Backbone bond lengths (Angstrom), bond angles and torsions (degrees), N, CA, C in turn:
res aa  C-N    CA-C-N  psi(-1)  N-CA   C-N-CA  omega(-1)  CA-C   N-CA-C  phi
1 M - - - 1.464 - - 1.516 108.75 -
2 K 1.319 114.80 144.32 1.463 120.82 178.02 1.490 109.85 -122.55
3 I 1.319 116.98 122.27 1.485 123.65 -175.93 1.513 109.22 -118.32
4 L 1.330 114.12 138.77 1.458 120.62 170.12 1.533 106.84 -105.47
5 Y 1.343 117.12 126.07 1.449 122.29 177.15 1.545 105.27 -108.16
6 A 1.326 114.00 109.24 1.484 119.79 -179.52 1.495 110.87 -105.52
7 V 1.331 117.45 123.96 1.458 120.13 -171.30 1.525 109.02 -127.63
8 Q 1.335 111.73 143.40 1.463 120.35 174.70 1.510 109.94 -75.39
9 G 1.324 116.97 128.80 1.457 120.72 -177.50 1.506 114.09 -106.03
10 T 1.309 118.32 17.91 1.470 118.72 -178.24 1.532 112.89 -84.24
11 G 1.315 116.00 1.76 1.453 121.38 174.36 1.517 109.33 -159.43
12 N 1.371 115.68 161.13 1.435 121.00 -175.49 1.542 114.13 -75.59
13 G 1.333 117.11 -19.99 1.426 119.11 -176.16 1.539 113.67 -65.65
14 H 1.341 117.71 -47.58 1.432 120.89 174.93 1.545 113.51 -55.30
15 V 1.332 114.52 -42.99 1.470 120.97 -178.43 1.513 110.94 -69.46
16 A 1.327 116.75 -38.03 1.485 119.25 179.14 1.555 109.37 -61.79
17 R 1.315 116.70 -43.80 1.460 120.50 178.96 1.553 110.25 -61.83
18 A 1.350 116.60 -43.10 1.429 121.66 -179.92 1.555 109.36 -61.83
19 R 1.283 116.59 -41.33 1.471 120.73 179.66 1.507 112.54 -59.09
20 H 1.344 115.12 -30.75 1.454 120.60 179.80 1.556 111.08 -81.16
21 L 1.324 116.34 -41.86 1.472 119.39 -171.52 1.547 114.46 -86.21
22 I 1.292 117.63 -32.91 1.494 119.20 -175.07 1.501 111.93 -58.14
23 P 1.336 120.67 -47.16 1.491 120.18 178.00 1.541 111.57 -60.16
24 L 1.297 118.82 -33.55 1.478 119.95 179.39 1.498 110.57 -71.73
25 L 1.350 118.66 -39.82 1.476 121.90 176.34 1.501 110.83 -67.35
26 A 1.319 115.65 -33.26 1.497 119.39 -176.35 1.540 111.96 -68.84
27 K 1.352 117.16 -13.14 1.472 119.99 172.91 1.544 112.92 -70.75
28 H 1.328 115.14 -18.91 1.437 122.19 -174.33 1.520 114.93 -116.32
29 A 1.312 118.09 -17.03 1.468 121.76 -172.59 1.529 109.09 -155.73
30 Q 1.305 113.77 162.76 1.439 119.72 166.55 1.535 109.04 -76.46
31 V 1.328 118.07 128.12 1.461 121.05 -174.69 1.512 109.04 -120.77
32 D 1.326 115.52 117.21 1.437 121.59 169.16 1.564 108.55 -96.17
33 V 1.288 113.81 157.20 1.505 117.45 -174.47 1.519 110.71 -130.70
34 W 1.359 113.71 130.87 1.469 118.85 170.80 1.517 107.22 -118.61
35 I 1.318 115.65 147.36 1.462 122.23 173.23 1.488 110.11 -136.46
36 S 1.327 116.58 135.78 1.468 119.46 173.95 1.505 110.53 -124.63
37 G 1.285 116.01 156.19 1.456 120.62 -172.75 1.472 112.80 99.76
38 T 1.329 116.56 169.56 1.481 119.82 -168.49 1.524 115.18 -131.44
39 E 1.343 116.41 15.38 1.456 116.70 -167.58 1.541 114.80 -110.89
40 S 1.337 119.09 -13.91 1.444 120.83 -177.75 1.562 111.50 -77.51
41 Q 1.342 112.19 146.07 1.496 116.76 178.19 1.545 112.73 -113.57
42 L 1.354 115.41 14.13 1.476 118.91 -178.49 1.506 110.09 -108.37
43 N 1.344 116.13 148.00 1.447 120.29 176.98 1.500 112.45 -88.21
44 L 1.336 115.64 159.72 1.468 121.69 -177.81 1.498 110.19 -116.75
45 P 1.380 114.34 145.25 1.469 118.76 172.36 1.545 109.47 -85.88
46 G 1.318 117.53 -176.45 1.474 119.98 173.17 1.479 108.50 115.98
47 G 1.417 112.64 177.70 1.447 121.54 -178.88 1.492 112.60 -79.12
48 M 1.380 115.90 -129.90 1.441 121.74 179.99 1.549 109.83 -53.70
49 Q 1.303 116.33 130.53 1.450 121.47 -179.52 1.499 110.15 -120.50
50 R 1.350 116.70 138.55 1.418 120.62 178.99 1.550 107.20 -135.81
51 S 1.326 115.21 139.37 1.452 120.89 -179.20 1.528 109.27 -109.97
52 W 1.357 114.23 141.03 1.477 119.48 175.96 1.554 106.71 -125.70
53 S 1.315 113.53 153.13 1.520 114.20 177.92 1.500 110.11 -70.22
54 G 1.327 119.32 -32.43 1.470 122.36 175.35 1.515 112.03 57.53
55 I 1.305 116.44 -146.84 1.454 123.59 178.71 1.557 108.06 -130.04
56 S 1.246 117.89 115.80 1.491 122.73 -178.25 1.524 109.57 -110.95
57 L 1.314 114.80 136.76 1.446 121.91 173.30 1.537 111.25 -78.92
58 K 1.310 117.40 132.53 1.478 119.89 -177.79 1.539 108.63 -113.25
59 Y 1.334 114.25 146.49 1.467 120.32 -173.88 1.513 112.69 -114.38
60 N 1.318 117.76 157.34 1.443 121.02 167.06 1.536 108.75 -84.85
61 A 1.309 115.69 -173.55 1.472 118.07 -177.35 1.518 114.33 -86.55
62 H 1.295 119.22 0.15 1.438 121.44 -170.28 1.552 114.08 -124.41
63 G 1.321 114.94 31.47 1.453 118.79 172.49 1.507 116.68 89.13
64 G 1.335 117.06 19.17 1.453 119.44 -173.79 1.524 112.56 -130.12
65 L 1.338 116.42 155.15 1.436 120.71 172.56 1.504 108.34 -74.45
66 S 1.357 115.97 137.48 1.443 122.06 178.34 1.512 107.66 -105.19
67 I 1.312 116.85 107.90 1.467 122.05 179.81 1.562 107.08 -64.19
68 T 1.349 116.15 -45.30 1.481 119.95 -175.80 1.515 108.61 -60.57
69 R 1.310 120.06 -50.29 1.466 121.66 179.64 1.515 112.38 -62.62
70 T 1.309 116.43 -37.81 1.487 120.62 177.11 1.528 110.88 -62.47
71 L 1.341 116.92 -42.86 1.456 118.73 179.54 1.533 112.94 -70.14
72 I 1.342 116.63 -37.43 1.435 120.11 -178.93 1.496 115.14 -77.13
73 K 1.306 117.06 -40.52 1.468 122.32 -171.17 1.541 113.46 -78.11
74 N 1.326 117.77 -26.72 1.436 120.25 -179.81 1.550 112.82 -79.59
75 R 1.310 113.34 148.77 1.483 118.33 -176.85 1.531 105.87 -101.86
76 W 1.298 117.02 87.94 1.466 123.78 -168.45 1.538 111.16 -70.64
77 L 1.309 119.84 -41.15 1.449 121.36 178.98 1.516 110.04 -67.19
78 R 1.332 117.30 -38.67 1.456 120.18 174.85 1.479 111.58 -62.12
79 F 1.347 118.62 -38.97 1.445 120.75 179.35 1.515 110.69 -62.84
80 V 1.329 118.16 -43.32 1.444 120.11 179.20 1.547 111.21 -62.64
81 R 1.327 114.48 -42.87 1.487 120.42 177.49 1.500 110.28 -60.25
82 D 1.337 118.56 -44.71 1.472 122.65 -179.28 1.517 109.75 -61.07
83 V 1.330 118.64 -41.21 1.461 121.75 -179.84 1.517 110.54 -55.89
84 F 1.317 116.97 -41.56 1.457 119.16 -174.53 1.534 113.32 -89.28
85 R 1.369 117.10 -11.29 1.437 120.59 178.79 1.534 114.23 -106.33
86 A 1.286 115.92 -15.89 1.496 119.54 -175.70 1.509 109.18 -57.63
87 P 1.341 117.07 132.30 1.480 123.20 -178.95 1.517 113.28 -80.77
88 I 1.345 116.35 73.65 1.429 120.07 -174.31 1.510 112.60 -88.26
89 H 1.296 118.51 -12.71 1.487 118.01 -179.88 1.534 109.78 -85.53
90 G 1.319 115.74 151.96 1.473 118.03 -174.96 1.509 112.38 104.73
91 Y 1.327 117.72 -4.64 1.482 123.28 174.15 1.512 111.82 -106.21
92 D 1.310 115.03 138.45 1.460 119.71 177.39 1.528 111.87 -72.52
93 L 1.349 113.17 -31.42 1.523 118.77 -177.80 1.540 106.49 -151.41
94 I 1.317 115.15 136.12 1.471 121.71 169.62 1.510 107.86 -109.05
95 V 1.309 117.38 116.31 1.485 123.84 174.51 1.501 106.72 -94.86
96 N 1.324 115.61 121.98 1.470 121.16 -171.08 1.520 110.88 -121.23
97 D 1.306 117.31 117.98 1.477 123.72 175.66 1.555 107.77 -101.61
98 F 1.334 114.65 76.35 1.463 122.17 175.26 1.509 112.08 52.69
99 E 1.354 116.64 43.65 1.432 123.62 -179.22 1.554 107.08 -106.27
100 P 1.328 118.65 118.51 1.450 120.74 -168.53 1.532 116.51 -76.17
101 V 1.341 119.04 -31.25 1.435 120.04 -175.63 1.538 110.99 -63.53
102 S 1.353 115.47 -54.71 1.467 119.16 -179.10 1.536 110.98 -67.42
103 A 1.342 115.74 -36.94 1.458 117.74 -179.23 1.533 112.57 -63.57
104 W 1.277 118.43 -45.03 1.481 120.87 -179.19 1.552 108.84 -73.63
105 A 1.366 117.82 -31.89 1.458 119.39 176.54 1.518 111.48 -62.70
106 V 1.302 117.13 -43.87 1.471 119.12 177.53 1.503 112.28 -70.79
107 W 1.338 116.29 -37.34 1.495 118.69 179.83 1.518 111.05 -60.53
108 L 1.334 114.90 -38.46 1.479 119.24 -174.87 1.514 114.28 -94.33
109 R 1.367 117.82 -22.82 1.413 120.58 -169.04 1.554 112.39 -120.88
110 G 1.373 117.64 -9.93 1.436 120.07 178.40 1.527 111.49 97.33
111 G 1.299 114.07 161.31 1.459 122.04 -176.71 1.512 110.36 135.47
112 T 1.375 115.71 172.10 1.445 121.00 177.88 1.519 109.56 -107.39
113 L 1.319 117.30 112.81 1.415 125.00 -173.84 1.541 110.26 -124.23
114 L 1.315 116.12 131.84 1.496 122.18 173.66 1.527 106.61 -117.55
115 E 1.311 115.08 118.66 1.474 117.33 174.68 1.545 107.71 -79.67
116 L 1.318 115.98 130.03 1.445 123.66 179.29 1.491 107.27 -128.29
117 S 1.354 117.93 92.36 1.434 118.91 -167.86 1.522 111.10 -153.55
118 H 1.310 113.98 159.52 1.507 120.24 167.54 1.504 111.36 -66.11
119 Q 1.326 117.21 -37.13 1.459 121.02 -177.43 1.537 109.98 -58.93
120 A 1.331 117.35 -34.93 1.489 117.64 179.11 1.519 109.37 -65.47
121 G 1.303 116.87 -32.28 1.518 117.74 176.15 1.509 111.58 -72.02
122 V 1.331 116.75 -38.91 1.458 118.89 -179.43 1.509 110.79 -66.11
123 R 1.295 117.91 -34.62 1.473 121.98 -179.11 1.534 113.98 -65.95
124 H 1.324 118.81 -22.76 1.426 121.13 -173.33 1.534 111.16 -60.59
125 P 1.307 118.62 134.07 1.444 121.79 -176.22 1.544 115.44 -54.51
126 L 1.340 118.05 -25.50 1.478 121.43 -179.82 1.489 112.12 -89.27
127 S 1.330 121.18 -6.49 1.428 122.02 177.91 1.503 112.20 -71.85
128 P 1.387 116.34 149.62 1.472 117.31 -178.37 1.519 113.38 -61.84
129 R 1.341 114.03 149.92 1.466 122.76 178.09 1.527 109.37 -131.11
130 P 1.337 117.82 153.08 1.463 120.34 169.11 1.486 112.88 -62.18
131 K 1.322 116.48 168.19 1.455 120.14 -177.46 1.520 110.93 -56.38
132 H 1.329 117.30 -39.46 1.457 120.74 -178.41 1.510 109.62 -112.19
133 R 1.302 115.50 113.28 1.482 120.32 176.27 1.530 109.62 -69.40
134 N 1.312 115.23 147.80 1.445 123.33 178.43 1.512 108.97 -115.70
135 P 1.348 117.52 107.82 1.449 120.42 -177.63 1.568 112.85 -59.62
136 L 1.316 116.04 -36.99 1.494 117.71 178.80 1.519 108.28 -70.12
137 G 1.318 118.93 -39.70 1.477 119.84 177.43 1.503 110.94 -62.53
138 E 1.321 117.61 -41.71 1.509 118.96 176.77 1.496 110.25 -61.41
139 W 1.304 118.22 -41.89 1.449 121.92 -179.11 1.553 111.42 -62.97
140 I 1.327 115.67 -42.30 1.490 119.37 179.07 1.512 110.50 -63.71
141 L 1.338 117.56 -42.08 1.458 119.86 177.90 1.557 113.49 -58.61
142 K 1.316 114.14 -34.01 1.485 121.01 -179.40 1.543 111.61 -82.30
143 N 1.336 118.76 -35.56 1.442 121.10 -166.97 1.546 116.77 -112.63
144 Y 1.318 116.76 -8.34 1.476 117.42 -179.69 1.534 110.42 -62.91
145 A 1.351 115.94 -43.28 1.486 121.21 175.57 1.533 107.06 -135.52
146 P 1.337 119.38 79.73 1.460 121.29 -169.75 1.539 112.37 -64.83
147 S 1.303 115.09 152.36 1.500 120.80 176.22 1.501 109.17 -152.36
148 R 1.330 113.80 160.80 1.485 120.75 179.17 1.520 110.96 -106.36
149 Q 1.323 117.99 -13.96 1.476 120.99 175.99 1.516 107.39 -146.67
150 S 1.313 115.49 146.01 1.478 119.05 -171.59 1.523 111.88 -152.02
151 I 1.330 115.06 155.18 1.465 124.77 162.90 1.519 105.19 -122.14
152 G 1.320 114.40 129.97 1.494 119.66 -175.86 1.484 111.34 -114.76
153 F 1.333 115.62 161.74 1.442 124.79 173.22 1.511 110.80 -125.80
154 H 1.277 119.34 145.03 1.476 122.19 174.20 1.548 109.73 -157.63
155 V 1.340 112.16 169.96 1.472 118.69 -179.54 1.529 111.95 -58.89
156 Q 1.331 114.34 -40.88 1.456 122.00 173.95 1.528 110.45 -113.92
157 A 1.308 118.37 131.14 1.484 120.35 176.18 1.526 107.67 -76.97
158 V 1.329 116.38 90.62 1.490 120.58 -168.56 1.502 112.22 -80.72
159 A 1.355 119.58 -17.33 1.465 119.61 -172.55 1.510 107.44 -166.32
160 P 1.347 118.15 160.94 1.490 119.17 172.21 1.510 110.61 -54.15
161 G 1.324 114.09 138.94 1.467 118.45 -177.29 1.513 114.40 90.97
162 V 1.341 117.24 -8.27 1.463 123.01 175.52 1.530 106.28 -118.78
163 H 1.315 115.14 105.65 1.472 120.33 -175.23 1.537 110.34 -89.87
164 P 1.353 119.00 160.92 1.438 120.76 172.32 1.498 109.64 -72.09
165 P 1.348 118.18 173.44 1.465 119.89 -175.96 1.520 111.13 -58.16
166 L 1.338 113.22 140.06 1.470 121.02 175.00 1.514 106.83 -96.02
167 I 1.367 113.90 102.03 1.458 119.75 -178.15 1.530 109.09 -81.73
168 R 1.310 116.24 118.36 1.476 121.85 -176.95 1.542 109.93 -65.44
169 S 1.300 115.66 155.65 1.446 122.34 -175.11 1.529 111.72 -62.56
170 E 1.333 118.82 -34.55 1.468 121.20 178.10 1.539 110.50 -55.92
171 I 1.318 115.17 -39.12 1.494 120.47 -177.59 1.547 110.09 -83.41
172 R 1.321 115.43 -43.17 1.464 121.39 -175.08 1.491 110.07 -59.45
173 T 1.358 119.16 -40.57 1.452 122.48 -175.56 1.547 113.03 -96.84
174 L 1.312 115.42 4.33 1.448 119.24 -177.35 1.535 112.00 -63.57
175 T 1.300 116.62 132.19 1.482 121.77 175.31 1.533 106.43 -85.92
176 A 1.322 114.90 104.45 1.446 121.42 -178.61 1.523 111.48 -84.28
177 N 1.302 116.22 136.99 1.521 122.54 174.88 1.509 108.11 -135.52
178 P 1.374 113.58 64.90 1.492 116.51 -169.97 1.532 112.32 -71.96
179 K 1.305 114.45 145.03 1.445 124.51 176.14 1.531 107.76 -139.20
180 P 1.322 118.89 171.08 1.463 121.28 -177.31 1.528 108.92 -63.95
181 Q 1.296 116.24 92.32 1.460 123.33 -178.52 1.496 108.48 -156.03
182 L 1.319 117.33 146.29 1.467 124.30 -175.08 1.502 111.67 -114.22
183 L 1.310 117.15 121.92 1.492 122.60 171.24 1.533 106.78 -94.12
184 V 1.331 115.56 134.42 1.431 120.49 179.27 1.483 111.26 -125.99
185 Y 1.336 117.25 130.53 1.510 120.32 173.22 1.561 105.31 -138.57
186 L 1.342 110.53 96.99 1.492 118.86 179.44 1.514 108.40 -127.16
187 P 1.344 119.93 76.28 1.458 122.22 -172.42 1.508 116.45 -61.58
188 A 1.344 116.20 -16.73 1.450 119.58 -179.11 1.497 112.49 -86.33
189 Y 1.362 119.39 -3.75 1.448 123.36 176.82 1.506 107.96 -104.79
190 S 1.335 114.76 143.58 1.475 120.61 173.39 1.521 109.66 -71.52
191 V 1.347 116.09 160.06 1.473 118.19 177.91 1.476 111.13 -65.26
192 D 1.329 118.17 -32.51 1.502 120.09 177.64 1.526 109.56 -64.02
193 A 1.321 120.19 -43.78 1.451 122.14 177.58 1.529 111.62 -59.76
194 L 1.339 116.70 -41.16 1.435 121.92 177.77 1.470 113.71 -63.09
195 V 1.376 115.96 -43.26 1.462 121.02 178.52 1.519 110.07 -60.87
196 E 1.292 116.09 -46.21 1.495 122.65 -174.76 1.533 108.29 -62.20
197 A 1.309 118.99 -38.32 1.447 122.55 -175.86 1.565 114.45 -82.96
198 L 1.349 116.14 -28.57 1.441 119.54 -165.68 1.562 114.57 -121.74
199 E 1.329 118.58 -3.42 1.442 116.16 -176.78 1.524 114.42 -67.91
200 D 1.310 117.85 -16.79 1.449 122.15 177.79 1.533 111.34 -107.80
201 C 1.291 116.92 22.05 1.486 120.70 -179.82 1.508 108.59 -64.10
202 P 1.388 117.18 144.88 1.450 120.17 -178.02 1.489 115.16 -70.06
203 V 1.311 119.60 -12.18 1.468 124.79 176.80 1.499 109.76 -124.63
204 P 1.374 118.06 159.97 1.434 118.26 177.44 1.539 112.50 -63.24
205 V 1.317 116.62 144.86 1.456 123.62 -176.66 1.490 111.89 -119.72
206 T 1.320 118.23 128.93 1.441 121.68 171.06 1.503 106.99 -118.65
207 A 1.384 116.27 112.02 1.420 121.96 -179.69 1.522 109.21 -107.81
208 F 1.342 115.16 136.83 1.452 121.08 177.28 1.534 108.26 -104.08
209 V 1.304 114.97 124.18 1.474 122.37 -175.59 1.523 108.69 -120.34
210 P 1.317 117.00 121.69 1.465 119.09 178.98 1.501 112.82 -55.49
211 Q 1.326 115.27 135.05 1.498 121.56 173.35 1.501 115.83 57.48
212 L 1.315 116.34 29.76 1.461 122.18 177.98 1.541 108.02 -73.99
213 A 1.327 117.80 127.40 1.469 119.83 -174.38 1.510 113.89 -69.84
214 A 1.361 116.02 -40.10 1.457 118.98 -179.29 1.483 108.75 -148.75
215 P 1.370 118.23 152.00 1.463 122.23 179.69 1.517 111.46 -57.30
216 I 1.314 113.59 149.07 1.490 121.84 176.29 1.507 109.26 -126.02
217 E 1.351 118.43 135.48 1.463 121.79 175.71 1.519 109.58 -129.45
218 R 1.326 114.34 131.50 1.481 123.02 175.87 1.493 109.91 -143.01
219 G 1.308 119.42 108.31 1.415 121.22 -178.77 1.508 112.67 58.90
220 A 1.293 118.37 -124.64 1.526 121.86 178.51 1.460 111.19 -79.95
221 F 1.303 119.65 -2.19 1.477 122.99 -169.48 1.533 109.99 -103.06
222 R 1.350 113.43 133.43 1.479 121.06 170.91 1.517 108.51 -132.05
223 A 1.320 115.49 134.21 1.482 121.86 174.76 1.530 110.16 -118.45
224 E 1.341 115.86 141.09 1.444 120.88 176.71 1.488 109.98 -148.03
225 A 1.327 115.90 164.92 1.470 122.15 179.94 1.530 110.03 -68.39
226 V 1.306 114.60 161.30 1.469 119.63 179.32 1.494 109.66 -84.05
227 T 1.371 115.52 123.08 1.445 123.25 167.53 1.516 108.08 -135.51
228 T 1.261 117.95 150.11 1.482 119.98 -177.82 1.522 111.55 -57.01
229 E 1.350 116.34 -49.84 1.479 120.72 -174.70 1.542 111.62 -63.08
230 A 1.330 116.01 -45.10 1.473 118.49 -176.18 1.501 110.31 -68.95
231 F 1.328 115.36 -37.45 1.481 118.22 179.52 1.514 112.39 -64.90
232 L 1.349 116.13 -43.91 1.460 119.29 -178.99 1.518 110.53 -65.26
233 T 1.314 117.21 -36.11 1.480 121.51 179.17 1.522 109.24 -64.91
234 A 1.346 118.32 -48.63 1.416 120.54 -179.82 1.495 112.26 -67.17
235 F 1.283 118.35 -32.69 1.470 122.18 177.48 1.538 108.54 -64.57
236 A 1.307 116.26 -46.54 1.509 119.14 -178.77 1.504 111.33 -61.97
237 E 1.340 117.84 -34.08 1.464 120.64 -173.78 1.505 114.23 -89.95
238 S 1.309 119.85 -9.67 1.438 124.65 -174.00 1.549 110.50 -98.66
239 D 1.355 115.01 139.15 1.437 117.28 175.91 1.529 113.61 -98.91
240 S 1.390 115.96 -0.36 1.420 121.09 179.24 1.524 110.61 -143.10
241 V 1.327 116.33 146.17 1.477 121.90 -178.41 1.503 108.01 -131.44
242 L 1.332 117.21 130.58 1.409 125.44 174.67 1.533 106.87 -116.78
243 C 1.315 117.13 122.69 1.518 117.00 -174.72 1.518 108.59 -155.61
244 S 1.314 114.33 174.23 1.458 121.50 171.82 1.519 108.16 -65.35
245 A 1.356 114.35 167.01 1.444 118.85 -178.75 1.532 108.64 -90.23
246 G 1.349 115.49 60.08 1.433 121.29 170.43 1.474 111.18 -79.39
247 F 1.325 116.80 -146.67 1.458 119.82 -177.64 1.554 113.07 -127.46
248 E 1.317 116.10 -53.75 1.473 118.65 -171.74 1.530 110.42 -65.74
249 L 1.301 121.03 -54.40 1.452 120.82 -176.81 1.528 111.70 -63.90
250 P 1.333 121.71 -42.71 1.469 120.21 177.65 1.503 111.99 -60.40
251 T 1.365 119.54 -43.60 1.434 119.56 -179.27 1.502 113.76 -71.33
252 E 1.336 117.08 -33.05 1.447 120.18 173.82 1.555 110.56 -64.25
253 T 1.323 116.31 -35.35 1.458 121.18 175.65 1.551 111.62 -63.99
254 L 1.333 115.30 -45.18 1.475 121.40 178.60 1.521 110.34 -63.86
255 F 1.344 116.57 -37.54 1.454 120.73 -178.54 1.518 111.13 -61.76
256 H 1.332 117.42 -33.70 1.471 122.03 179.23 1.481 114.16 -93.81
257 G 1.334 117.27 2.57 1.483 120.22 177.41 1.508 114.13 67.49
258 K 1.296 117.52 35.59 1.474 121.81 174.43 1.477 111.18 -95.35
259 R 1.305 118.69 152.46 1.439 123.70 172.58 1.530 109.20 -56.21
260 L 1.316 117.13 137.30 1.410 121.59 -177.97 1.540 109.77 -131.61
261 A 1.288 118.11 127.82 1.483 123.48 170.78 1.524 107.77 -128.32
262 V 1.294 117.35 132.17 1.462 121.74 -179.24 1.489 111.07 -120.38
263 I 1.337 114.77 145.33 1.456 123.71 177.89 1.558 107.40 -126.66
264 P 1.320 117.97 101.98 1.456 116.44 -177.82 1.538 112.18 -62.78
265 I 1.316 115.37 143.39 1.418 120.14 175.00 1.555 109.86 -66.19
266 K 1.288 117.11 123.40 1.489 120.60 -174.61 1.548 108.63 -60.03
267 G 1.297 116.28 133.59 1.458 121.70 179.18 1.518 114.56 84.66
268 Q 1.332 118.76 -0.09 1.442 120.57 175.71 1.507 110.50 -107.02
269 Y 1.277 115.55 101.70 1.453 122.61 -170.58 1.490 112.06 -61.21
270 E 1.291 117.08 -40.72 1.487 121.96 179.10 1.500 110.90 -52.76
271 Q 1.347 116.99 -39.41 1.453 119.53 -178.79 1.505 112.42 -71.70
272 E 1.314 117.44 -29.98 1.481 121.10 173.02 1.502 111.41 -63.65
273 C 1.364 114.62 -40.65 1.458 119.82 176.67 1.508 111.60 -65.41
274 N 1.352 116.78 -42.00 1.437 120.24 177.51 1.503 110.84 -63.33
275 A 1.287 117.78 -42.48 1.517 118.96 179.22 1.515 110.39 -58.46
276 A 1.298 117.38 -40.51 1.494 120.77 177.81 1.518 112.25 -59.30
277 A 1.329 116.24 -41.68 1.455 121.68 177.97 1.516 112.49 -71.56
278 L 1.364 116.91 -39.24 1.476 121.11 -176.55 1.528 109.97 -71.74
279 R 1.340 118.04 -32.98 1.452 117.10 177.46 1.536 111.45 -64.96
280 K 1.318 118.13 -32.73 1.474 120.35 176.24 1.579 108.85 -64.91
281 A 1.275 117.93 -26.61 1.481 122.03 -177.92 1.519 112.30 -90.87
282 G 1.359 118.85 -0.81 1.475 119.21 176.16 1.460 116.19 111.10
283 A 1.368 118.45 2.56 1.482 119.38 178.73 1.494 113.27 -76.98
284 W 1.302 117.24 151.57 1.472 122.49 169.03 1.556 105.86 -84.66
285 H 1.306 114.10 155.33 1.435 120.40 -177.13 1.548 110.72 -139.79
286 A 1.323 115.50 137.98 1.466 119.83 173.28 1.459 110.50 -139.98
287 P 1.347 119.95 146.18 1.460 121.03 -178.81 1.518 112.65 -74.16
288 S 1.302 119.67 -17.77 1.444 124.37 179.59 1.484 110.11 -157.28
289 L 1.347 115.80 162.89 1.441 120.69 -179.43 1.518 110.90 -65.49
290 A 1.340 117.97 -32.50 1.479 121.81 -178.99 1.530 110.91 -69.24
291 K 1.355 116.94 -24.52 1.477 118.35 -174.92 1.540 111.75 -97.91
292 L 1.315 116.81 -0.82 1.481 118.78 179.40 1.516 109.05 -80.01
293 K 1.304 118.47 122.48 1.471 124.32 177.06 1.564 108.88 -79.46
294 I 1.316 114.70 82.26 1.464 122.09 -168.11 1.548 111.48 -61.38
295 S 1.320 117.20 -47.98 1.432 119.47 -176.86 1.556 111.40 -63.38
296 K 1.286 115.89 -44.20 1.466 121.76 179.02 1.534 110.99 -59.72
297 W 1.364 114.48 -43.25 1.458 119.90 -179.71 1.538 109.15 -65.74
298 L 1.312 116.59 -46.69 1.522 121.08 -176.83 1.511 109.83 -64.21
299 N 1.319 119.94 -23.63 1.486 121.20 179.71 1.514 111.83 -95.35
300 S 1.320 118.08 0.77 1.461 120.79 176.22 1.536 111.18 -77.93
301 P 1.322 118.40 153.67 1.474 120.52 177.77 1.514 112.50 -64.37
302 P 1.319 119.47 137.67 1.469 120.75 176.53 1.525 110.39 -65.65
303 P 1.322 117.20 152.77 1.482 120.19 177.67 1.521 112.04 -76.43
304 Q 1.298 116.40 163.37 1.436 120.95 172.22 1.517 109.42 -72.03
305 P 1.375 119.31 142.46 1.428 120.40 177.50 1.530 113.63 -58.20
306 V 1.264 117.00 143.16 1.482 122.45 176.75 1.555 105.45 -105.96
307 R 1.327 116.48 98.14 1.485 120.50 -171.80 1.525 109.85 -89.51
308 W 1.321 114.82 75.53 1.439 117.87 174.87 1.493 112.45 -61.35
309 P 1.352 120.64 138.49 1.444 121.23 -173.74 1.538 111.27 -72.11
310 D 1.294 116.28 159.61 1.467 122.61 174.22 1.518 109.41 -87.29
311 Y 1.329 117.61 112.33 1.455 121.09 -179.74 1.544 110.14 -120.57
312 S 1.332 115.13 28.19 1.482 121.35 -174.27 1.518 112.37 -56.90
313 E 1.336 117.58 -48.53 1.433 119.20 -178.84 1.518 114.74 -65.82
314 D 1.336 115.44 -39.37 1.484 118.31 174.78 1.499 111.74 -64.96
315 L 1.318 117.48 -33.84 1.484 120.25 177.33 1.541 110.74 -67.74
316 V 1.330 116.74 -40.75 1.481 118.51 177.44 1.504 110.97 -60.88
317 C 1.319 117.15 -43.30 1.473 119.20 176.28 1.521 111.77 -62.37
318 E 1.314 119.41 -37.41 1.428 123.13 177.37 1.525 109.79 -65.28
319 I 1.333 118.54 -41.94 1.438 121.74 178.46 1.520 112.06 -61.10
320 L 1.324 114.44 -48.36 1.462 121.79 -178.45 1.525 111.93 -61.72
321 S 1.303 115.94 -27.39 1.481 118.54 -178.41 1.485 112.03 -68.77
322 Y 1.320 120.59 -15.31 1.462 123.75 178.32 1.525 112.89 -82.83
323 A 1.321 119.17 -10.75 1.462 120.08 177.03 1.519 109.35 -67.25
324 P 1.331 118.61 140.29 1.473 120.32 -174.57 1.513 114.51 -54.74
325 Q 1.333 118.85 -41.16 1.505 118.60 -178.28 1.509 110.58 -68.40
326 Q 1.341 118.35 -29.13 1.456 121.34 176.28 1.479 110.93 -70.94
327 L 1.305 117.56 -40.07 1.456 123.12 175.46 1.486 110.97 -61.04
328 A 1.383 116.94 -43.78 1.449 121.31 -178.44 1.535 110.23 -64.99
329 A 1.355 116.26 -41.71 1.441 121.98 -178.09 1.544 109.18 -62.39
330 S 1.335 116.26 -40.34 1.459 120.35 -177.20 1.508 112.24 -70.43
331 N 1.324 115.57 -22.95 1.455 119.33 179.63 1.539 111.31 -90.45
């Protein structure tokens, strides 16, 4: 069996899940890997790898999505050309984690594609939503990387086909030694904005900033570039995490029973949906870094760990069942 695993590279969460699942899938099939987007700082395992420019969301310096930069910085004509030239045929199954090139290629040119993403869980009608629904945001969740069949993940397993968080082995087996320390990952904020807000924090702060050239230290604040090893070390040593309202890092934080505060990226509807779900699980939420009551949050009691079970092997079997020959055998 030959599988293509296509992953969205505009954030580290998609790539972290791929790093966990690809070696498990590779026990059963040849796995090639595609990645599109330009924002992840993590490496991927797997066989033949191909990179696409894809469509990347761009941010301003103050925690928000920049529509102007997103429109200007993406190579739209190249994206359309890639959709029609991408070599999608020859694979028994394409596993797609919200990756638009392969998704649109299969949608327009045919093939067997299974969406395996957090976004599929967010889209479900029973999943939490913010007070005000955003029709454009709902449309983007459905059409950014279209699919006809999907397996989703979310904070709460709200329905069949929406699984609880898949906690990767690096986090599940991590030996935590937490102390009063704050880990920060807010990629939509500039390092200057982070320094201004956090240099007087009552506990030491380690902030991870994408593509930071050299570490920065100001008072209690330290910023460094994102690497797997440094991030895991800081995560193990911190009793509190402040991050965007993504999915993987917040749920990993809840898994280990650390304090969690999330700040949704302004203009990114998916993060507003995530914040609604994470609040139900015990996370603090603020609309901006300036409005987060950091001292009050850091003095609040930490939550109980949420020990979601490891269902990785069962998930791999479920993924493989979508391959045409597996469907034929089962019939």
